[in-house]
C-alpha positions as CSV (number, residue, x, y, z in Angstrom):
1,M,3.9,-11.2,0.5
2,I,0.2,-10.6,0.0
3,G,-1.1,-7.3,-1.3
4,T,-4.6,-5.9,-1.7
5,A,-6.1,-4.3,-4.8
6,S,-9.6,-4.2,-6.4
7,R,-9.0,-3.3,-10.0
8,P,-7.0,-5.0,-12.7
9,E,-4.6,-2.1,-13.0
10,T,-4.0,-1.9,-9.3
11,T,-3.5,-5.7,-9.1
12,E,-0.9,-5.4,-11.8
13,F,0.8,-2.5,-9.9
14,A,0.8,-4.6,-6.7
15,R,2.5,-7.5,-8.6
16,R,5.1,-5.1,-10.0
17,M,5.8,-3.9,-6.4
18,G,6.7,-7.5,-5.5
19,V,3.7,-9.2,-4.0
20,S,3.2,-12.8,-4.9
21,H,-0.5,-12.9,-4.2
22,V,-3.2,-10.2,-4.5
23,V,-6.5,-10.3,-2.6
24,D,-9.5,-8.0,-3.2
25,H,-9.9,-5.5,-0.4
26,R,-13.6,-5.0,-1.4
27,E,-14.3,-8.6,-0.5
28,P,-14.0,-10.5,2.8
29,L,-10.2,-10.8,3.3
30,A,-10.0,-13.8,5.7
31,P,-11.1,-16.5,3.2
32,Q,-9.0,-15.0,0.4
33,V,-5.9,-14.9,2.6
34,A,-6.6,-18.5,3.9
35,E,-6.7,-19.7,0.3
36,V,-3.2,-18.3,-0.6
37,A,-1.6,-18.8,2.9
38,P,-3.3,-21.8,4.5
39,D,-0.7,-21.9,7.3
40,G,-1.4,-18.2,8.1
41,V,0.8,-15.2,7.8
42,D,3.6,-13.8,9.9
43,F,2.7,-10.2,9.8
44,V,-0.2,-7.9,8.8
45,F,0.4,-4.3,8.1
46,S,-2.5,-1.9,8.0
47,T,-2.6,1.8,8.4
48,A,-5.9,1.6,10.1
49,G,-5.9,1.7,13.9
50,T,-2.4,3.1,14.2
51,D,-3.1,4.4,17.8
52,R,-3.7,0.8,18.9
53,N,-0.9,-0.8,16.9
54,L,2.0,1.7,16.8
55,A,4.5,-0.5,18.6
56,A,3.8,-3.4,16.3
57,Y,4.0,-1.2,13.3
58,A,7.4,0.1,14.3
59,D,8.7,-3.5,14.4
60,I,7.1,-4.3,11.0
61,L,8.4,-1.0,9.5
62,N,11.9,-1.9,10.5
63,Q,11.6,-5.2,8.7
64,I,10.1,-3.5,5.7
65,A,13.0,-1.0,5.7
66,R,15.5,-4.0,5.5
67,L,13.6,-5.3,2.5
68,V,13.7,-1.9,0.8
69,D,17.5,-1.6,1.6
70,A,17.9,-5.1,0.1
71,G,16.1,-4.0,-3.1
72,I,13.3,-6.5,-2.5
73,L,10.6,-3.9,-2.1
74,T,10.2,-0.5,-3.7
75,T,8.2,2.6,-2.9
76,T,4.6,2.8,-4.0
77,A,4.9,6.5,-4.6
78,T,4.0,7.0,-8.3
79,T,3.1,10.7,-8.6
80,D,4.9,13.7,-7.1
81,L,2.9,16.8,-7.4
82,G,5.6,19.0,-5.9
83,T,5.1,21.6,-3.2
84,V,1.9,21.8,-1.3
85,N,-0.3,24.6,-2.7
86,A,-4.0,25.0,-3.6
87,E,-3.5,23.9,-7.2
88,H,-1.6,20.7,-6.3
89,L,-4.1,19.8,-3.5
90,R,-6.9,20.2,-6.0
91,E,-5.1,17.9,-8.5
92,A,-4.4,15.3,-5.8
93,H,-8.0,15.4,-4.7
94,R,-9.2,15.1,-8.3
95,V,-7.1,12.0,-8.9
96,L,-8.1,10.3,-5.7
97,E,-11.8,11.1,-6.2
98,S,-11.6,9.6,-9.7
99,G,-11.1,6.2,-8.2
100,R,-8.3,5.6,-10.8
101,A,-5.2,6.4,-8.6
102,I,-2.5,3.8,-8.8
103,G,0.2,4.0,-6.0
104,K,0.6,7.0,-3.8
105,I,0.5,10.7,-4.5
106,T,3.1,12.8,-2.7
107,L,3.3,16.5,-1.9
108,A,6.3,18.3,-0.3
109,G,6.7,21.2,2.0
110,F,4.4,20.5,4.9
């Protein structure tokens, strides 16, 4: 599995999450991926363009769910701020704007 990250701490986080290779998403991806997977990859999962790729994402997510169930993958959620309210939204925004977030921030109660 290949993950993306751009900072040492997010690279370390990606490795803890189970990726075997990390490419820098701030640099051109194709040559980096070709270097670590010269025969290509079986799947690419990106949350960009979901309207065009929803059916493919469903298939990939089913396979990801099997990996989670088998204990091979774990969640990338690292910070649960609790119920959605103005204070928690400000905190989530502050962390994201800092450029120092690692993993995903979650809020409940939508």
